[in-house]
C-alpha positions in Angstrom: 204.5 139.4 86.3 201.1 137.9 86.7 200.1 136.0 89.9 199.7 132.8 87.9 203.1 133.0 86.2 204.7 133.8 89.5 203.2 130.7 91.2 204.3 128.5 88.3 207.9 130.0 88.5 208.1 129.5 92.3 206.8 125.9 91.9 209.4 125.1 89.3 212.2 126.5 91.4 211.4 124.1 94.2 210.8 120.9 92.2 212.6 117.6 92.7 213.5 115.2 89.8 210.5 114.3 87.6 208.2 111.4 88.2 205.0 110.4 86.5 202.7 109.4 89.3 202.0 110.4 92.9 203.3 108.3 95.8 201.0 105.4 96.8 198.2 106.0 99.1 199.6 105.4 102.6 197.7 104.8 105.9 198.8 107.5 108.4 196.3 106.7 111.1 193.5 104.2 111.5 191.2 104.5 108.5 193.0 107.7 107.5 195.1 107.9 104.3 197.5 110.3 102.6 198.2 110.9 98.9 201.4 113.0 98.9 202.0 114.2 95.3 205.5 114.1 93.8 206.3 117.4 92.1 207.3 117.5 88.5 209.5 120.2 87.0 207.6 122.9 85.0 204.2 121.8 86.5 202.3 123.6 89.2 202.1 121.9 92.5 199.4 119.6 93.9 198.5 119.9 97.5 198.4 116.8 99.8 195.2 114.8 99.8 193.8 113.2 103.0 191.1 110.5 102.8 189.2 109.4 105.8 187.1 106.2 105.6 184.1 107.3 107.6 181.0 105.3 108.5 178.9 106.8 105.7 181.6 107.0 103.0 184.9 108.6 102.2 185.8 112.2 103.3 188.3 113.6 100.8 190.3 116.6 102.0 191.7 118.5 99.0 191.5 117.2 95.5 194.7 118.4 93.8 195.2 120.1 90.5 196.2 117.3 88.1 194.2 114.3 86.8 196.7 111.8 88.3 195.6 112.9 91.8 191.9 112.5 91.2 192.7 109.2 89.4 194.4 108.0 92.6 191.4 109.1 94.7 188.9 107.4 92.5 191.0 104.2 92.3 191.1 104.2 96.1 187.3 104.5 96.3 186.8 101.7 93.8 189.2 99.4 95.5 187.6 99.9 98.9 184.1 99.9 97.4 183.3 103.1 99.2 181.6 106.2 97.8 183.0 109.7 98.2 180.5 111.3 100.5 182.2 114.6 101.5 184.8 116.8 99.9 186.6 119.3 102.1 188.7 122.1 100.6 191.0 123.6 103.1 191.1 126.8 100.9 190.4 127.8 97.4 193.9 127.6 95.9 193.5 125.5 92.8 196.2 123.0 93.7 193.8 121.9 96.4 190.4 122.2 94.7 190.7 121.6 90.9 189.7 118.0 91.2 186.3 118.7 92.8 184.5 118.4 89.5 185.9 115.1 88.6 185.0 113.6 92.0 181.5 115.0 91.9 181.0 113.7 88.4 181.8 110.2 89.7 179.9 110.6 93.0 177.1 113.1 92.4 175.9 112.9 96.0 179.2 114.1 97.4 179.0 117.5 98.9 181.7 120.2 99.0 182.5 121.7 102.4 184.6 124.9 102.3 184.3 128.6 103.1 182.8 131.2 100.9 186.2 133.0 100.5 186.3 131.6 96.9 183.4 134.0 95.9 185.7 137.0 96.4 188.5 135.6 94.2 186.1 134.5 91.5 184.4 138.0 91.3 185.5 140.5 88.7 188.9 141.9 89.7 189.5 139.0 92.2 192.6 136.9 92.3 191.4 134.1 90.1 189.5 136.4 87.8 192.7 138.4 87.2 194.7 135.2 86.6 192.1 134.0 84.1 192.5 137.1 82.0 196.3 136.7 82.1 196.0 133.0 81.3 194.1 133.5 78.1 196.7 135.9 76.9 199.5 133.6 77.9 197.9 130.6 76.1 198.0 132.3 72.7 201.6 133.3 73.1 203.2 130.1 74.5 204.7 127.2 72.5 206.0 125.2 75.4 203.7 122.1 75.6 204.0 121.7 79.4 203.2 125.3 80.1 200.4 125.3 77.6 198.9 122.2 79.3 199.1 123.9 82.7 197.3 127.0 81.4 194.6 124.9 79.8 194.1 123.0 83.1 193.6 126.4 84.8 191.2 127.7 82.2 189.2 124.4 82.3 188.9 124.6 86.1 187.7 128.2 85.8 185.2 127.3 83.2 183.7 124.8 85.7 184.1 127.3 88.6 180.8 126.3 90.2 182.6 123.1 91.4 184.9 125.3 93.5 182.0 126.7 95.5 180.7 125.1 98.7 177.6 123.0 98.8 177.8 123.4 102.5 179.5 126.7 103.4 181.7 126.6 106.5 181.4 129.9 108.3 182.6 129.2 111.8 184.6 126.7 113.9 182.5 123.9 115.3 182.3 120.2 116.0 180.8 118.6 112.9 179.8 115.1 111.7 181.0 114.5 108.2 179.9 111.2 106.6 179.2 109.9 110.1 182.6 110.9 111.5 183.0 113.6 114.2 185.6 116.2 113.6 186.7 119.4 115.3 186.5 121.8 112.3 188.1 125.2 112.5 187.7 128.2 110.2 190.3 131.0 110.3 189.6 134.7 110.1 192.1 135.4 107.3 195.4 133.6 107.2 196.5 131.9 103.9 193.3 133.4 102.4 190.3 135.2 103.7 189.1 132.1 105.4 190.8 128.7 105.6 189.6 125.3 107.0 191.6 123.0 109.1 190.5 120.3 111.5 191.6 118.2 114.5 190.5 114.5 114.6 190.4 113.7 118.3 190.1 110.0 117.6 193.5 109.8 115.9 195.1 113.0 117.3 195.7 114.1 113.7 195.5 117.7 112.6 194.9 118.3 108.9 196.0 121.9 108.3 196.2 122.6 104.6 198.5 125.5 103.6 198.8 126.8 107.1 202.1 124.9 106.6 203.8 124.5 103.2 207.3 123.1 103.2 209.7 124.5 102.3 208.3 128.1 101.9 204.9 129.6 102.8 202.9 130.9 99.8 202.1 134.5 100.7 200.3 135.5 97.5 196.9 135.9 99.2 198.1 136.0 102.8 197.4 138.0 106.0 200.6 137.0 107.8 199.7 138.2 111.3 196.4 136.3 111.3 198.2 133.3 109.8 200.7 133.4 112.7 197.8 133.4 115.1 196.2 130.4 113.3 199.4 128.4 113.7 199.3 129.1 117.4 195.7 127.8 117.5 196.8 124.6 115.8 199.6 124.3 118.4 197.1 124.6 121.2 195.3 121.4 120.1 196.8 118.1 121.4 197.6 116.7 118.0 200.4 114.2 117.6 200.8 114.4 113.8 200.0 117.4 111.5 199.4 117.0 107.8 200.6 120.1 105.9 199.3 121.4 102.6 202.6 120.5 101.0 205.3 118.3 102.6 205.6 115.3 104.8 203.6 114.5 107.9 204.9 116.5 110.8 205.6 115.7 114.4 204.7 118.3 117.0 208.4 119.3 117.3 208.6 119.7 113.5 205.4 121.8 113.5 206.7 124.0 116.3 210.0 124.5 114.4 208.0 125.8 111.4 205.7 127.9 113.6 208.6 129.6 115.4 210.4 130.2 112.1 207.2 131.6 110.6 206.8 134.1 113.4 210.4 135.2 113.2 210.1 135.7 109.5 207.0 137.8 109.7 208.6 139.9 112.4 211.7 140.3 110.3 209.7 141.4 107.3 208.2 144.2 109.4 211.6 145.3 110.6 214.3 147.2 108.7 216.5 144.1 108.4 218.0 143.3 105.0 215.9 140.9 102.9 218.8 138.5 102.7 218.9 138.4 106.5 215.2 137.5 106.8 215.5 134.9 104.1 218.6 133.2 105.6 216.8 133.2 109.0 213.9 131.4 107.5 216.0 128.7 105.9 218.0 128.2 109.1 214.8 128.2 111.2 213.4 125.2 109.4 216.8 123.5 108.9 215.6 120.0 109.8 212.7 120.3 107.3 214.8 121.6 104.5 217.8 119.3 104.9 221.5 119.8 104.0 221.4 119.9 100.2 223.1 123.1 99.2 221.1 123.7 96.0 217.8 123.2 97.8 218.8 125.6 100.6 219.8 128.1 98.0 216.4 127.8 96.2 214.5 128.1 99.5 216.4 131.2 100.6 215.9 132.8 97.2 212.1 132.3 97.4 212.0 133.5 101.0 213.9 136.6 99.9 211.4 137.3 97.1 208.6 137.2 99.7 210.3 139.7 101.9 210.0 142.3 99.1 206.5 141.1 98.1 205.1 141.5 101.6 206.9 144.8 102.3 205.4 146.3 99.2 202.0 145.6 100.8 202.9 146.9 104.2 203.6 143.4 105.5 200.7 141.6 103.8 199.5 140.5 100.4 197.6 143.0 98.3 194.4 140.9 98.6 194.5 140.8 102.4 192.0 143.3 103.9 193.0 142.7 107.5 195.7 144.2 109.7 
């Protein structure tokens, strides 16, 4: 099974009933707003988008996969009569970066801030390059209109791959001024991908952490789990009051710590000789307050966690593309 088909399957298993538009833009802190996409069955996911209204324009953190996400961002900018000045991609996964091109077409002066980890996955044999080869084959053989549309979105994004690359490469953790707003920007040394971006906003005590947290299951396809665990500890060490995950609702410190502890236990279980079902059940129980009591949802979460036990064990406790550990 290709990486792309796997991601689409896992997304479909975790979907909720269909809707046609994202939730409204909501203010989560002073001059800070969240677009939390609503999943649709059969569609790939969209990551959360955070928008900060900064002195010199809007900072958009992650631009989603589908047009309805960028439509919401552009409508927000028009309504507030504010330009998009900075685009931050927390990582290169396309559910967080496919909208870059549409935003830059509307606001040509906007600059993309992200790591250069995307170069590796775009290179021949890299994660996205492999998926592109599979996608072209899949497109000619599918008759399902939704799947066909998803594949075409992926191919179109790859055809415009220059928009995924940084205008301003982020290579180290540092205090930065983006669009006139000071942020504590952190760059991981491998976690979800080879290098991920998250930041702490001291003014609002908000941590925007991308896919360092994805509720209800971490996406391990490109992961270095031990480095990821260390990155969660680094987030915990900051005095944030609210954390915005890559997927899921805003989190309190206690909810984040519940996820952090469950993640560490799951990674340790994967490295043990425990049965996959035991590790998976431990994950679901460990984030019980985040998953809820719905039996069907808990079953789907456990099934996905059990899949990842086998996936990681095949790679010695990490994803095939992880070069660390």
